[in-house]
N, C-alpha and C positions, 0 to 999 in steps of 0.2 A: 377571496371571500364569495362563496357563494349563498346567492341571494333567492330565496324561493317568496311568489308572489302570491299572496291569494288575494284575491277581488273575486269578487260576486257574478257566477255568468248570467249571461237574458235567461230569464225564465222562459219555459213554450210558446207563453202569448206573445211576448216581445219577438220572440223569434218571426210569430206568425206575420204579426205587425210590421215588420221590419221588411217580410218578404211580397206582401201588401202592397207596402211605402215603393218598392223595387219594379216588384209588375208595373206598377201605375209610371213607373218615372220610364220605363222602357216603353210603355203606350203613347206618352206624350212626346217621348224621344222618337217613336217610329212614324210618329202624325208630322213631325219635323220634317222628317227626311223623304217622305212622301210629297210635302207641299216643295221642298225644294227639287225633287224631282221632274216636280207638273210642272214649275215654272224655267226650267233649265238654269235657273240660274249660274252667274260662274264668278259673282262677286264673293270673297271670302269673308268670314266673319270678322267680326271685329273680334272676337274674343277668344282668334284663332289666327296663329303665327306660327311658319317654321323657319328655324333657321339652321343653318349646316354649316361650322366654320365664320369665315368674314363675309361669306356670301352676303347678299340684301336679302331684305325681309319680303317672301314671293308666300304667294298661297297653295297651304297647305291641300288643298285638293290634287296637286301632283305627286302624288303617290308614287317613287322608285319603286317600293316594294310590290305593288300590286300585283296582280296575278290572276287568271282567267280561268284556273283548272277549276275541276269538278270537286274532287277529294282533295288537293296541295292546294291552297291559295295562294302563294308561292315560295316560290323556293331558289335557293341562291348556288354559287358555289361554294369550295368550302372556306373561302373569305368572302363575304362580297362588298359593293364597291360602300353603297351607304347604310346605314343601321338607323333607324326611328329609335329614339325613346321618347317621352312625355312629360311634360312638366306642366303643375294643376294646381293654381293657387290662386288669392285674391291679388291682383295688380295693386289696387288702391288701399292698403294697411299697412299697418306698422311691416308686420315679417316680409310681405310681398314689395315693399317699394326694396326691401335689403339684398331680397332674395333674386330677385330677376337680377341684375347687375351681374350676379356672383355666378348665377347658372350660367349667364352670358359668355363671362370670363374662364370659367370652367371649360364650354365645350370649345372657346378659343384653343384654349391651352392645350387641351387633347390632340384636338385637330393637328396641332402646329407641331406637336411633340412626336418625331418620327422613330421614338421607342415601343411607342403603342399602336396597336390596332393595325401598324404596318399596310397602309394603302386603306384600309375602311374608313367610309369618312362617319362621325356620328353627328348626326340631325335629331335637332329638338323639335319639338311639338307643344308650343304654349297652349294654354284654355286657363281663360279666369274663372272663378268659382265666383265672384262679385259678392263676397261673406253672403250666400246663402247656402243652405245646404240640398234645397228642394235645384236651383240652377246650379250648383255647384256636382251636384249628382248625374246632373243632365248630361255637363259639361265633359265629367266625366268618362260617360258612355262615347261621346263624341270622341274623345281623344283614343278610347281602347280603338276605336273602328278603323284608327291608323294606323294598325297591325306593328304597336311599339314594344318593344323584347322588354322596356321596364318604365317606369312612371316614379320622377322624383317629384315629392308630394302629397296628399296635399298638406296644407295647415289646419285643415278644422278636426277634428278628431272626428265631430259628427261625419263629415266625409267619410273620414276614413271606415266609419263603421260600415254605411252601406255600400262601399267601394269596394271594403276587403272580399265583399261575398260575390263581387262579379270579379274580380283576379283568380281569387280561389277556383273558380273553375274555368277561367280561361288560361291560366297559369302564368299573370303577368307578373312578373315581381314589382313590390311598391315598396319604394326607398322614402319615407317617408321623413321629412326632416323639422316637422314641424308640428305633428302629431303626436302630443305627450301625456295624452289618457292611459294613467296605469292598465287598466282594462283591456287595450291593444295588444297585453303581450300574451295572451288568452292563446293557447294552443289553437284556436278555430280560424284564428288569423297565421294561416301560416305561410301566407305569401304577400307578407306587412311586413319588412325591414324596418325600424324603428332607425335611423341614424343622426337621432338626438336623445338628449337622457331623458327617462321615463319621469315622469311621476314624481311616481314613489318612492324615488329616491328623495328627489324634493322633498316632498310633507316630511320623512325622515330628520331631513334636517331643519326642519323648522320645529319638529319636538322636540330635537334635541336644544334647538337654542330656547325654546319654551322651560327645558329642563333645567337648561343650565343657570336659567334666571328663578328657578322653584315657584314658577309661578304654576299653577293646578287647574287653573277654568281659561279656555279660549272661545270666544266665538267667531266663527267661519262666516265673514262675508265672499261671495262668489256667484259666478254666472250661471243661470240653471241648465244648463246644457251635460252631454257627456263630459264635454272636458269638464264642468266646473264639477258636477257631481261626483265624478268618479276620486279624483283628485281630494276633493275632501272625506270623502269614505275612507281614502288610504292613512290620511290626516287624524281621524280619530281613530282607529286601531294603533298608529305610530304614539299619540299620545298615551293611550290607554296602557301601553307597557311602559311608560312611564308612570303610570299613574294617575296621569292625568285625562282631562278628558274635554268634546266640546258643549259647551252649556248651552249654546242656539246656534244652530244654521238662518243665517240671513239672507235667501235665494234672491237673486234680480235676473227678470229674462231677459234674454240679449236682447239689445238695443232698447232697454228700460231711460223711460223718458226721467228729468231734474226730478220732477213732482213724486216718484214712484222710487226714487233714490231717497228724497227727501223724507218721506215716511217711514221707509227701512229705516233709516239711521236713524228717524225719533225715536222708533223702537226700542232700537240696542242701545240706546244710548240710556235708557231708565234702568237696564241691568245690570247687575251685581258686577262682571268680567269688566274689564278694562284693556283687557290684550285682543287688538282684531290680526285674523289672518283674511288678508283681500287674497283672492285668485279668482282675478278675470281677466275678459279680454284687454291688450293689450292698446286699443283703439279708444280705448271708449273706460277704461280704468280710471282717468283724470278724474271724471266727474264727481266718484266718491268723495276723494279727499277736497274738490270744491265744494262738496257741499257740505261736508264735515267740518273743515274749515271753516263754513259759515256759522253753525249748527254751534261750533267752541269745544269742537269733539277733536282739537288741535293741540290743548294745551298742557300739562303737568299732569301728572297722573295715567296718560293714554298711551297706548304702546300698540302700535302699529307694524305688521309684518307684513310685505307685499313677495310674494312668489316672483318668477323669473318677468312675469310679464312687464312690470314697472324696469328695470334697468333695459332692456329689451328695449322699450319706447325711449328711456333718456339715454341710449346708445348713438341712435339715429339722430341726435341732434348736436350739427356741431359747435357750438355755444349753448351753455344751458340757458335755458331761458329765466329769469327773472320772476317772472311773475309763478310756472310751476314751480323755482325751488323753495318760492316760499309758501307755498302748500305742502311741500314734502319734508319738512324741516323735521326732523328729529327718528326717520322713517327707517326700518328698518328692510334691506332688500336683500331679495338670494340672484345669484345670476351664477349662468351655467359658467365655469371655469374650464378657461382654455387657454394651455401653457404657451407664455412666449419665446416661439421659436422662430427659426432664419425662416423659416415659410410664412409664418403668419404676419412677421414685418411687412416680408416683400409684399403681400398681399394690401398688406394696409398701404405700402407705399403707393400701391396702383390706384388705390380706392377713387382715389381723385376723377383718375382719368375714366374711374366704370360708372361715376355715379350718373343718375339722369331722375326724369320726375319729380327735381324740386326737392330731392333728398340727402340729405346732408352728409350722414355718418352712417356706419351698420353695426348690428348688433351679433349675437354668437349664432343665430338661423342662417346669416347670410353665410357665416362658415361653414355651417353645417351643409347646406345646399349647394356649399361649393364642391364639399370631399361628397355627396352625395353623386354628382358626375363622375366626378374622379373613383369612387366607388364603381359604379355601374360601368365605364370602360376600361377599369383593372378587369373587372371581373369579365368582361365580354371578351377581351383579349385572351383570357386564360381560358373560356369558354368555346373560343374559335381553333387555338391553337390542338389545345384535346383534342379536336375533332367533333365538334359541335355542328350544329346545323342550323341557322336563318330560315325557320319554317313556319308556314300556319297553315291551317287546315279548318275545315268545320266544323262547330260541336253539334253532332247526329241531336243532341234533346234542344237544342235552336234551329228550329226548322219553320219555312212559312208554308201555312197552310192557304190553302182557299179561302178559311172564311173568319183567317185572322189579318188585320191592317199591321202586326208588327214585321217588321226588315229584320228581324232575328240572323237571320243569315247573315248581314255585312258584320257580326262580332265574331272574329275566331280566333281559335286554341293555336296561342305559342309551342310549339312541338318539343322543345328545347328547354320548357320552362323551367321543371324539376330539375333539371341539372344543373341548368343558369342560376336559381336560387340557392344550390348548396356551393356552387361556385364562391357566391355573394357571401354567402355565411364565413365563409374560412379564409377568403381574400385579407389581411393584415399589411397595415403600409401606415406612414406617417402622415395626417393632411394635416392643412390651417388650424383647424381643430382641435388636432392634437395626436392622441393615438386611435386609426379606426381596428376595432378590433370586435368579435361578438364571442360571449357568452353560449352557454349551452340554451339560456333563457332567450338568447335573441336580441339580449342589452348590450350596448358598448358597454368595454372592462373600464374596467378605473374610473367611474362618479365620481366627480367633485363639483363641488359650489363655492363661489364669493361671497362670504357676509358682506355687503356694504351698509353705509349710513351716511344716511344723507342730512348734510351738517354745512351751512352757508350757503356756497355757490358751486357746490359739488356731490361729490361723493366718495367715502373714508374706507377704505378695505381693511374692516379690521380683524379678518381672519375668512379660514376656511373651514369648509366639510368634507368628508370624504366615509366612504360607506368600511371604510377600512377602522380609523380611530376618530369616528366622530368629529369635533370641533376642535382645532388646533390653529395656531398663526406660524406652523413651517408651512409651504409649500404641499402639495399633494404630491408632488414629484419626491419630496423628500419621506414625506408618512406613506407612501406604499414600498419603500423602500427598507422601512423598517417592519420590524412583525406586529400583529392585529393589539390595539390596546384602548376599550371604549370605558375604560375606568372612569370612576368622575374627578379623581385624581390630573387626570392624562385631560381633562379639557379645559381650552383654555382661548380668549376670546382678548382683545385691545378694548380701550375703552368706549361706549357707546354714549354718545347726546342727544338724549331723547327729546320730546317733544316739551318745549317750554322751555329749552334749554339747561337740562340739568343735568349732570352726569350720573345723578344716584340713580341706583336700577327702582322705577316704579312697583310700586305694592302688588298693580293686578289688579287690582279687584276695588270694590267699594260700595257701600250698601245700597242698593235698588235707592237709584231718585223715584220711586213710583209712589210715594205718600203710602206704601204699607209698612208699618214696622213688626219689627219680628214678631212673631208668635211664639213666644216661651212656656214650655207647659213646666210647671209647679206641683207635683203631688200633696194633695188632698190631705193631708196624715189628720190621724186619730187621736195618737199621743204624741209626745215629744213635742212638745210646742213651739219651743225654743229653737229646734231647729231646723224647722220650716212650717210655716201656718196661714192660715186664711187671717186677713186684717181688713178691716173694714176704713182705712185711710189711704192715700194712696201712697205707693202704685199695686197695695191690695193683697200684698204678702206682706211679708216679714220673717225675723229669724236669721239665726247663724248663717246659712247658704245663702241668704238674700242680700248680707249686710258683706258676705266675700265677693261675692259676683258685682255688687256695685261699685264696690272698694274697686276692683280690677277693671270694671269698665271705665273709670272716672280715669285710670293709667291709659287708654290708649287714646292716639293721637287723633281721632277722628272720632266723629259723634254715631253713636249707636240708637235709634231709635226702637223701642222696644215695649212689646207688650206681654203681661203676665196672665197666662188660662190654669186654672186650678185643673189638675186631671186627677179624679176621682168620684167618688158622689160622698164622702167625708163619714160614712158609716163605717168601711174598712179601709185599709192601709191598700195603695193601687200597686197595682204587680207593676213592679220597675220594670222587669224586664220584658213587658209591655207596652211600656211609656218609652222602653230604649228602640221596638221595634217601630211605634211609630214616628220618633226621629229620622230613623232612617230610611222610612216611606216620605219621607218629607211634609206629612201632616201638622207637623212641629218642626219651626224652624232652630229650634234647641230646648234643651231640659235641664231645668236648673234647680238644685235638689240634693238630698243625701243617697246619689246614685252610686253606689258602691260601681268600682273598675274592675269587670269578672274578663274574662277570657274570649266568653263565650257573644259578651254586648262589645268587646273590642274588635269582634267581624263583624258586626252591624253598622257602629257609629263610630268617630274619633271622641277619641274624651280630651281635655283640658289637659297639664299637668295636676296631680293631687295635691288637694287645699286643705287634706287634713287624712291625716294614716287612721289607716283598722286593719283589724282582724277579728277569726270570733273567736271569743273567751266562755269559760262555763261560768256562770252563779248559781250558787249551791250556800244552803241554810249552814249556819255552824253555831257550837254549842264550844263552853267551856271544858276544856281539857280539866279531870281530876289530876290531883296530886299522887304521884306515885312515893313508896315508900325507901324505892330506889332510883330517885330523884338524884343522890349524889355520886352515882355512874355517871349520867349523862354530860356533863361538861368535858370527859375525853371520850373518842370512838376508841370500839373495840381496841383497830390496831395501835391505835393509840397508848392505851393502856398496856398493852404486853411488849412493847418497847419500849417504855417509862421502867416498867417490874423490869424485865432483863437487865436494861442497860445500870439501875441501882444492883442486881448483883454481880455485873459483868466489872464497875466501877468498885465494889466491895471484897471481889476478887485481886482485881490488880492491885488495891492499896496493902490487901495482905501479903501479897509475893513480893512488894516492894518494903514493906516494914518487917518479916518476917526473920531475917537475920542481924535487925538492930536492933526494934522494940519487942522487950519480953514483954509489952501487953499481947502481940498477935503470939507467941509461942504458948505452947503446952501440950497436953493430950492435943490427938486426933480432933472427939469431938467438941473439946473447949475449942481448939479450931475452927470449927463449922461453923460455934454456932455464934465466936468472934467474927466472921467472916458477915452472917446473916445479919445480926445487930446493927453493925457499924456501917451497913451497905442501908439501911431503912431508917435508919434514926439522922441519917442524913439529911430527910425530905424534913422532919422537923429543928433540924440542928442541933439535935441532943447528943451527938456521939460522944463518949467520955474518953476513946482511947486519943491519945496521944501522937500523934506522925512526927517523927524526928530524919527521916530519911528526907533530901532535896526530892526526889523523884516522887515520895509518897506525897510532899507536899503538894508539889505543882498539880498532880491529878487534881487532887481532893480541892483545891481552890478554883479550879476550873468545874470541876462538876458542881459544885457546890451555888456557883454561878449560874450552872443551868438547870438546879434545884430552884432556885429561888424566881426565876423566870415561871417555871411551871408551875408554880405554886400559887403566884398572883395570878398569874392565868387562870388557873383552876377556880379559884376563890370568885374575881371577876365571873367567870360564865355562871357557876351556881349560885351565884346573888340574883343576876340573871332570871336564872331557869325560875326560881323561887320566890320573886316578886312580881315577876311582867306576867300578864294576862296569857294565857294561852289556852288557842281559839283549836280546836281539829271539826274535822266533818268528812263524815264517810262518804261522800263524793273527793275524790285525790284528783281530779282531771278529765280529759275525754275520753283516755285509755279504760279508765272503770266505766262510762258510762257506756261506750261501747258493749263492753262484757257483762252490762248488766241488761236488764230487763223491763228499769222501773219508765214510766212516760218523762219526756222531755219536753220542754216549752221553748218556745220559737215567737218570732217575731212574724206579723202578718203581714204577709209580701214580703218579705225579705228573700236573698239569693240563699239562705243558712238550710231551708228545707231541703232544697234539688240537692245540697253539698251536704249535707248529712244521711242523704238519701242514695244518691246517684257514686259518692266517692268514699265514704264510710258504709255502705249499708248498711243505715240502721232503719228498721222496718217502721214505715210511713205510720203503722196502727200506733207507733209508740209516741208518735209525735203531737203535740198540742200549741194550735194558734194564741198569741196572745196580742190583744188590740193596742195596750198602754200601761204604762208602771202600775195601776191600781190592778191591771189583772197580773202583771208578774207579783206581787205582792201577794194579793189569793192565793194563787198558786200555788208559791213554795212557803206561807202557811199550811195549806190543807195538808201538802207532803204528795207522796207516792201512793199513798194507801186508799186515800178519798179518791171521789170520782171527780175530774178537772184540775186536782192536783197536778202534783209535778215533782220529781228528785232533784232538777236542777234547770236553770235555761240556757240555752244556746245562745248566744247574739253577739253584735258587732260593740267593740270593745265600747266607742264614743255614746252607745246608747244605754248601754249597763254603767259606764261612770256615774251619766245623770242619773240614770234608777237607782244605784248606792246614796249617793249624795244628796237626794231628797228620804232615802230610806237610814242616814245616819247610820249605816256602815252594820247596819241590820242585817243584811247577807253581804258575803266576800266573795272576790273571784279565785277560783280553786286553779290550781297545775297553771298552764305557761298559756300562752295565745298561739294556737295551731292555726293558722292563715294568717297569710299578709297581704294585704291591699291598703284601698283606698278611695276617697271620696273626690268625685270630678265632677264637670259641665258636659253634655253631650253634644254631640254637633251631627249633621251631618258628612257625610265620607269628604275628607280632602278639602272641605272648610275654612278656608284662610281663618275665621275667626277664632278656632281652636286653638292655632300657632300662636296668634297675638294674646289672647288672653293667661296662654299658657307663659308667655312671659309676663305678661303684669302677674299673675300670680305667685311669681319668682322673685320680682318686687318687693312685693307684699309679704313675702317671707322673711326679705333682706332686711328692708329700713324696719320692721318690729308689728307692724300694721299687724300683721293677720293672726301672732298671737295674742294682741288686744282684744283684737272681734272677740276669737275664742274666750278670753276672760270674761268679756260683756255676758255673753251668752250661756256658756258651758261652766258650772260647777262641779270640779274634779276635788276626790276625795281619796286617800289611797285606801284603797279596801280590800286588797289582795290578801291570799292568807296562801301560802304555797306550802309544802310541807317540804321540799327542798332546801327552801329558806330557812324553816325550822331545821333542817337538819345542819344545813350550814354555821348556825348557832355553836354547832357544838365542834371542839378540836380538834383538830386531826393531826395527821402525822407530818401532815403539808406546810402547817405553819411552822413545826421546831426540830425539821431534820437537818437543819442549820447549825443547830445546837448540837445534836446529838453527833451529829459528826462532826463539831468543832473536840469535842469531849475524847472521841472514839481517836481522833488520830492523837490527843496527848497519851491516850493510855498505850497507843504503842509505840509513837516516841521509847516514852516512859520504858515500856516492857523489853525493845530492842537496845535502848542503852543499859540496861541490867545486865540481860544476856552479853552483851559484850565484854561486860567490866565483869563476868565468872569464868567468860571464858579464860581472857588472860591471866586471872587468877592460877585458874585450875591447870594451866600449865605450866604456870611455877613451879606447883605442887609437884607435879607428875611429869618429867621429862620422858621424854620416849626412851633412849638409852635405860632405863630401870627396869624394865620387862622385857626380856626374849618373845621372840615370838613362839616357842614352842616350848618353854617352862615351865612346867608339873610341878607341883609342890608334893612331894610321896606320905604315902598316909590320908592325903585329902579327896574329898572327888574332883574330877575332870570338869574343869570350868572354863570357857572359853575369853579369852582376853578383850572381847566385846563384852562381855556381860559383867567379865567385871570393870570393865572401864565405869561402862554407864551406873553400876552399884555405887562404885566412890562417888561421880560425879555428884549422885542424886546424895549423898551422904556429906559432900562436898558443901551442896550449895544448904542443906539444912544446917551447917556448924554457925556461930555468932560470925557476925562480923569483928568482935575483938579477938576471939582465940584464933582467928585467918592469921589477923595483924601478928600477935605473941610468932605464930609458928614459922610467918615468912622473917621475922626478925633476927629467929633462932638459926634459920637455916645462914641467914645470909650471915650472921655471926661465926661457924661452923664453918663458912668457906672462907672467908676471911685469914685463918689460922690451916688454909689447907688439909683440913682431914679429907674423911671420903664422906661422902653425899650417904648421909643415913634414910634406911625408907620412913618414910612419912608415917606415924601409926592412924591410922583415921580413927581408930578404936577405941582410941585416949579417952577416960573419961569426961565429960563435959564440966 
């Protein structure tokens, strides 16, 4: 996974200051060199030792690599006998006490390993930086003077910044095992190779830990130097990606006193956030927790997250100190992850023989220092095998002059430095700290950290962090073997014991303990006083919105000190979007009132859960509709009338077909039969048909149809009664669409978002909009109407205001059309305010237990004053309500007709056998006629015959067949 580092490069002014500082260091160092030359001192500095293999400590003044040439200071054969490397760190420090024995062990192991360097002895020159950037820089220059091919260290990021300019000029790679400042990865430090993990990754691990527990604000406590400032800067960027932020930066000067720490922590304790990220030096960091313990900041509700400095200190203790562990209960710490390989276990077993200077244990920096020596040695071996030469030359830009006392000529350029650096960057091996391999940004691959929880007398590992998949309880080796997955559902940690010995995740914030209550802005409305208004009694405001907010605050598990501040002059309704903007700019801590949640406003602030649904509706004058002479047609819609009439005729025709053969009332001339069909069909509407049905199928169809007619008659009577007796209202405004298509003026509440919505979204001209401040102006404008100046054709406002207005006017006006927007009212808070989340939960509780509805009934009276033309249309009976009945009747008719047809076909086949008529038979003297036409005509004649006559013929045919007489042709033309 490729990582891009975004760090701030130092500006031109800072670069100039660093160069001036570097020049001063050169001057001081040169003066020391001159003084040493004058006194011909032969005693080595106490800060400088040289070690080669198992040899005793000797003076570093004896440099086997020294030369006397003018252009080439020293040269060697293809493989020199001794090569110098430097080691630069603070001996008496948490990191230095672990790093020094590790470096000595690495030098011993390299020189005793016959498979590497092949006869070349690696010599290390130590320099002590004495916990001072000034002295450390001087010691760094002293170290470079000994013609080292590489330098191990320093542990200080500040010294690394200054020293990087020197090594860039002299081409000496700097392998830093302790400089974790993210800005050191910049391209300007080309010869600096970090052999530990950058704080860039560590800060993203902290940010993921904060996001995992859903905290949105942290306070950064850090040392005010390059290491602290740049690390916290990356933390701010990492938190911003998760919609979190650093609410305050509490910086300590390096070496701050207890009193200074006390004053800073007292100020921090008065702030809202209770999540603290501590990024300081391991030598003095425990003082912060000591002071925090003394002022009660290590109890329940607090969250302390320490970076790798704390595990680095604790790991150097063989046995946990009870006093120290008592200070750190519940602290979560980040530690460099190093896999438990055989190499690491072997190194750990040797540690008791390596330790000295009172140190008992080792930390991850000891492992990185050990691997740094091996990295230098392996790269040097490859460098020499590839034909590289160990030679140094003078820098023409660093020359002595008669007027200068600077001995710059003693600093030499490593001629093979560039090639050696490339060899280092492509080296790949497994060390005691894990895999040593660099990516394109010169960072170690596969960054990973342990997540530790300090509990009891020790630390407990609760998970890991990797740049591959974030937080996980699986080891990084397993995580990196799978595809990357940084989804929220994939983030896991074991349970953490927080300060106060609780497993419940702290909320991470409280109200600031600084004596300042929340300044809550309340709109100073002109109208609708029941919603929110000024009050003479405490707390100074009253209304529906205030009661909802106060009831929600009571449900919170903590106290909320608050002060209501009226916003607006009381002569006009305030501009709510402007009020929201002031909350976003922290001019107010919150805004409570009838604030509509809109898209633009949610981009500025966080809203709570809506406590009242809202939306824009249209209010218009109405008048009573005049009675129409065609009112009797209104109960049914046009499709219903058409289908009903059609079914009357259809059922009449079906009954005629079924009754025609057996019922003499359905026989006669064609004209009479047609009249019978129409009469019978429509007379069934009133159950006054006089014709009797005699066939079984006809009676089945008729009884089902009469049931359908009964339902239709009853429904028609009820609907017509309602239309003629209930008051019918009408308005020429039918909804927002009719307003958009017209040119009449429209009333808008002053300060409402509806103004911008109508102009920007619905493209209604601003000249048509009229600002109205209160209910009285609403009524006056509607009474005047659109033809009189100051009057309006309709008013567009939010539903809660409209309901309150209509309840006061006793439904003199009505809402027309549908609600054409959907929104709600909520309380506004600054972005990422945790109070908005807690209040949303409280509002949901009010809604679930019914208290929210009780508050609404107390303040807001509502009456149903809607008049929707679509509702009036819905009162008419449509085909939708009766299609089931028509379907049943239609199916019955179809079954009856099918049965009747099958019966006719069976009878007809008995009267006309196929053998009676030949295919080519023609009667002489008659017109030529096809068999198909003759058969169809015969079928029609057969259907038209009476049922009784057909039965007589069938009986006669059966009798003749019994006497074995030949079949006679059936005469279908006999008289009826």
